[in-house]
N, C-alpha and C positions, 0 to 999 in steps of 0.2 A: 504495500499500501504506500500511497504517497504520504509523507510527512509535510504538514502544513508550518512552515517556519514564522515567526512573527513578521519579517517582511512581506510575504505573500498574503497573510491574513490582514495587514494594513492595507494592501493594494486591493484585495478582494472589498475590503469595508468602503474604500474610496469609489469603487464602481457603484457597487450596491447604493451609494448615496446619489451617485450621479443619475442612476436609474430613477432612483425616488423623485429626484428635480426636475429631471426632463421628460419623463414616460412614468406617471404615477399608476396606470394600468398594469405595466409590467413588474413595476415595485408590489403592487398588491398581489399579482399572479404568483409572486415569488413564497408568499405567506405559505407556511405549511410544508416546506421544503426540508427534506430529511439530509444531513450531512454526515457522514461516515469519516471520524479521525481515527489515526492510529497514533497511541503514545509509545512514549520511548520503551514501556515493558512490553510492547507488541500486541496490546489488548488493543481490538476495536470497538469504540463506542458509538452508537447511534443518537443524534441529538437533532431536535427540532430548532427551527429558526423562531420558533413563539418568543415573544419578549421573556426576559428570565424574570422571575421573582425576586423582589429586593428581600435582601436578608440582613440582617446586622451581623457584625462579625462573630457574636457568640452563636447565632443561627447557623451562620455557615461552619462554626467549627464544629458544632453538633451535628450537622449534616453530613460533613465529611467523616465524621466518627462512624455515625451510623452506616454510610455505605461501606467503610472499611469492615465493620463488624458484619454486616450482610454478606459482603465476599468471602469472608473468612468462613461464613456458614456453607455457603455455597462450596467453597473450596474443600470443605470438609465432606459433603456428600460425595463429591467427585472423586477425593482421595481414598473413600471407602469401597471404590468400584475396583474390582479385578477382572481382566478381559484377555482370554487366548484364543487362537485360531487353531482349531483342532485338524481342520481341513489341509494345513499346509504341512503337515508331519511333524509339527513342533508343539509342544505344549509351553512354550516361553510366552510370558507374559506382553502385551502390548503396554508400552510405557505411556503413561498420562503425560500431555503435553502442560507445561508447569503453569502457563497462563491461559484464560480463557480466552477462545477466538474472539468472543464478541459480548458484549454487554449491553443490555435494552432496557426499558419500561413500556408498558402498557396501561395508561391510566383508564383509556376507554374499556378496558376487560379487567381492571382491576389486578394488573400485574405491577408491583411497585417497582421491582428491581428482577433481574433476570440475568443468566449468563450462558454460554455455549463454551461446553469442555470438550476435548477430543483425546482419544487413544490411539497411538501410533506415531513416534516421532519421527520416522523417515517412510516415505511414500504416502499414500493414500492412508488417512486415518481407518482404523478397523471399524470403530464406532464413534459417534458424539451422543453426548449426554444435556439436556438442556434442564437447568434449575433455575424457578422463579417464585417469587413469595408474592403473597396478596395476604392483606389484613381481614380477619375475619374476628366475629364476637368471642371465639375462643382463644384468639392468639393470632400467630404467623402461620397461615396455610403454605407449605411448600409444595409446588409440583414439580415431579420428575419426569422427564422424557428420554428412554433411550432409542437410537435409530441406529440400525447396523448400515455401515457403507462398505462392508466385506462382499466379495461375489463368492463366498463360501459360508459355511455355520461357524458361529462363534458360542462360546461360554463364558457366561460373566456372572461374577457373584457381586451383587447390588447392597447385600446385607448378609449378617451371618445365618439367617434362615431363608434367603432369598435369592433364587436363580434366575436367569435369563438366558435362554439356549435357544435361541432363532437357528431354525436348519436352513431355511430357504436363502438364496443371495439377497442381500440388503439392496443392490444397485444391480440394473441391467445396461450396461454402457451400450450405446446404438450410435451409428453414423451420423454426422450434421451435414444435411445436403447442402449444396451451394454454399460451401465455405472455402475459404481462402488457402492459398498455399501456405503451408507453415514457413513463418519468418526465421530467420538465422541467430537472432538474440533472442535474450530472455525480455529484454524491455519491449522489442517489437512485439513478442508472443504474448506478453500481457495484455497490450493493446488490442490484439486480435480476439483474447479470450472475454476482453469488456465488452467490444463489438458485438460478438457472437452472443453474449448475455443478452444484451439489449433487445435482440430479436425476438426473445422468449417474452410470454405474459401469461398470467396465471389468475385463477378464481377458486373459492372454496364454497361450499354449500353446508349450511348449518341450520337445522330446524326448516327446510324448505326455503330459506332467503340465500340469496347469491351475495358474495362479498368479493369486491376486486381486490387482487395483491398487488405488490410492486416489486421489482427487482432492484435492492440497492447496487450503486455503481462499482463499489469496491467489495473485492473478494476479501473474505474473512481467513484464508488460508491458501497457501499456495505451496506446491510438492513435486515430486519426481520419483520416479522409482524405476531404472534402467531395466533391471531384472525382471519386472512384471511386465515391461512393455510401454510404461507410462513416459515419456519423455517429458512432459509438462502436463501441470494441471492446477486448477484453482475451484474454491468452493465460493459460490455466491449465495447470499440469502434474499430468500422472497419472503417478504412479508405483509401484514397487516397492519398498517401504521409502522410501530418499529417492533411488532411481534413476530419473531419468525415462525412461518409457518411450513416453509419447504427449503430443502438446500437444493442447489443446482450445481452438479458438476461439469466442468468442461475440462477436458482432457484431449492433449496430442498423444495418439497411441499407435504402436506399431507391432504387428503380429506377422508370424510367418516370414519374417523378411522381406514384406511387402513395404510400399512407402508409407510412411506414417499419415494418420489421418486425424480430423478432429472427430470427438464423438462426446456426449452427453449424457446425463443420469441424473435422474431426480430420487429424493428420499424425503418421507414425509416426517415433521417435527410437529404435527398437529393431529388431532382424531377425528378432525371433519372430513367429510369429502371434498377431495383435492382434483385440480385440472390443471396441467400446463399445457401450453401451446406454443410452437415455432412458426414464426411468420403465419400467424393466424391459425395453423392448421394444429388440433390436438395430438401430443405426443406422448403424453403420459398422464394417467388419471388414478386415483386410490379411492376406494368407499370409504365411509365412515369405517374407524376402527371401532371392532366389535369386542375388545376387551380379552382378545387371545395373550396369556402370557409368554408364548414362545413365538409371537409372530415378529417379523423384522424391526417393528415400533412396540414400545412399551410406555405406559404412563401409569403412574400413582402420586398420590396427594398423602401429606403427613402435616400435624399439626405440632408445633411447638410455642408454648405458652411465653410470653413476653415477660422478661425479667424487670 
């Protein structure tokens, strides 16, 4: 991801002021835009450009401390997970990536804070986990969602007495039609992956209502695995507001000595009915999750009382 330095931020701010002065309709149209920043720790954060709430210094300190405590709780949920790939002939655990790939909130759906974690420090992650909090009269309700990104079975221990063992492939990569010839540098291939991601659209259906989703422009993770035929790859997030609902993978793959080709795959991180389109044509869909424990997606809630 691109990191925004102070100079670039100032220039962007001056451009926005110029638009507001010379073209108010364009300035108004910009309201609600989501910006994804990558901080030095590697974590991606999604933020809206809505006016920030004014807080006193003490309130700002309290909020930072609260966010740090929430992040630590989410980290503890993730650190309790153990994942291995029995299909590759090895029982070695997939290592958890130290920092969350993405952090978000969704006030419209009462998620105050959330993160996405991944297992597999090299190549495509074997699985990801979304952890999100919401306030209830009983305390803090924590939602955990597990999604397989593996092309084979997984064995995961989520708690001392809870195992998740999806047997089916989590994703099924497919060729991307009318895609460009792969560029010869990492920076140019990243641009190509972003351009390909923009050709996707998505929506979800819940209780009979359709909700349009959007693809955030910056990938949350980039990887390669030459032994598996993955020459380059990125994970993009498809969201409702800031709430991730689908992961979109764009990969440059080579198989059987053939020329490398661009491929795509999608994975759910929502229990709603989901649809993904490429150039307006549906290329992936999933029905509403039925609650199966050993499916390639799993979700559960738990409550912790506030101290």
